[in-house]
N, C-alpha and C positions, 0 to 999 in steps of 0.2 A: 230533485226534478226540475230540469232545464226547459226551456221553450226556445225554439228556433222560429222566429215570425218572421215572414215575407220579408226577409232581409233580400236586401238589392244587393248583387253582384255585377261588377263592372271589369270587364276585361278589355284591356283598350288594343284595338286593331290598328296602331299607328306608333310615332313614335313618342317615346316621354321628353316632356322639355324640360331641361335643366332649371331646378327650382318648383318643378309642379307640386302642389299640397293635395292632400285627398280634401275632398269638401267636407263641409262640416254639417252635421247634423245627423239625425239618429239611424243612418242608415249604414250598412258595413259594406266597404266597397273594396273591392279587389282588383289591382291593377296588373294587366299583363302587358309589357312591352313588345311592340310589333317587328316587323322589318320591315314593313314598306305597305302604303294604300296608293294603289295604281287606277283608282275609278276617280271619276269626275261628277259621274251622276249623281245627284242627291245633296250634293255637299253644301248647298243654301237650302234645302228643302227642309221643314219640319218634320214631312213624312216619310219615315223610313222605308227604304225599300226592300226589308223582308221584316217580317213577325212571323214566327212561327212559335208553336207549342209542342212539347214533347211530354209525353204522360210521364215516362219513365225514361232517364238519363243512363242508365246501365245499360243499353245496347250500345248506345253510342259511346259511351265511356271506352267498352270493349273493344268496338270496331275499331276508334282511334288509338288504343294503346299496342293494338297490333301492327302499327307502322311506324310507332314510337320507338325507334333505335335507339336513341341518345336521349340523356335527359335534356340537353338544348335543343332537340329538333325544331328545324322550322319547317314550315308548313306555308302553302300558298291554297286560300280559298278562293271557290269560283261559284258565286250563287247565279240560279239561273229558276225558270217557272217548273224546272223537273226536280230539282231540288237541290242538294247543296254537294259540292265535289270538294274533298281535299287531298291535296296531292303533295307528296313528299319524296325528296330526293336524295340520295347519300353518293358523297363522292361521285358525283356526275355521270355515274354508271349503273345507278339503280333506280329505280322511280315507282313508287307504290301510289294508288288511288283508292281512296274511301268516296266511297257512292253513297250518299244520305239520302232517298227517295222520299219524295211527298207522302209516301204512304206511311213513313215512318211517324210523320207528325201528325198530331190530332187538329192540328190547324197549320196551314200554310199560306200566308198572304203574301205574295209577290207582286210589287209594283215598281221595281226598278225599269229604268232604259237599260237599255243593253245587258251584259253581264257583269255586275262587278265585280273585280278581284281585289284580293288585297291578301299579306302576307302577315303569320302570327306566329307565335311559339307556339307549338302543339304540346309540347310539355305543361306550357302553363294552361292553357286550353285544356288539358286534361285533368289538371289539377283543380281547377274551378269548378268542371263540371263535375268533379269526386264529390266535391263539398255540398253537393245537393244529394248526394247517396248514403241514405240511411237504411242500414239494413233492416226488413220488413216494412219498410214505408216506400208509395212510389208516389212523388212529390212533382205535380207538372211543373217545368220549367220554360218559360219564355225566352225567345232568342231575338235580337232586335240589332238590324244593321240599317242604313249606317246610325249611331247614335251622335251626341256631342263630338266634334272634333274626330271622327270617322272611327267610331270607338264598336266594338262589338260588346252588346250588353246581353247580361244572363240575367235572368231575374225569377226567384221564386215564387209561384203563384198559391202555395199551400201555406200553413202553420202547422208545423208537427209537433208534437209533444213528446220529450225524449226521457224515457224514465232510467234512471240510475241502477243497476241491481247489486245491491251489496253482497 
C-alpha cells in the first residue's frame, strides 16, 4: 500500500538557469522548462495573478492532448478573467487553440493586470497533469501563476491512498 500525500509539483514557465538545483525539503518537484515569459505584471508581487482549482484534471489532459502533435510541442498560454487559452502552432501553417473556460474550474480567482502570456512545453505540462490522474479517483489540483521566477505551479490538494492489487 502506497500513499500519495499532498505532493507539490512545479512546472516552470520560464527558462531554466544553468546549475539550478531542486529545492531541498519533503516536497516532490517537477521542472518543465518553458520557452519564454512575456508578461511583466506581478513579477515583484507576492500575490499570484491566477489561482484556480480543477476538481478532476482528466478533461483538461484530454483537451490538451488533442493539440499535442509531437513530444516537444511548444505552446503559448494566455490568462484572462474568462479562462485560460492554450495556443499551439505547427510549421507556421496550422494553429489550434484550447479554451479552458472558468466554468471548468471549481475555483477561478483572476487578479492579474492585463492578460499575461507565457510559453511552455505542452508535452511537459500534459505529463505533469497526468501525474495527478489516478484511475477511479478525482483529486483536485490547484494551478497558480506566477510563482517564484515566473513559474506555473501545480499542486495536488487531496490525499489519495493507492492500493496495489496482487
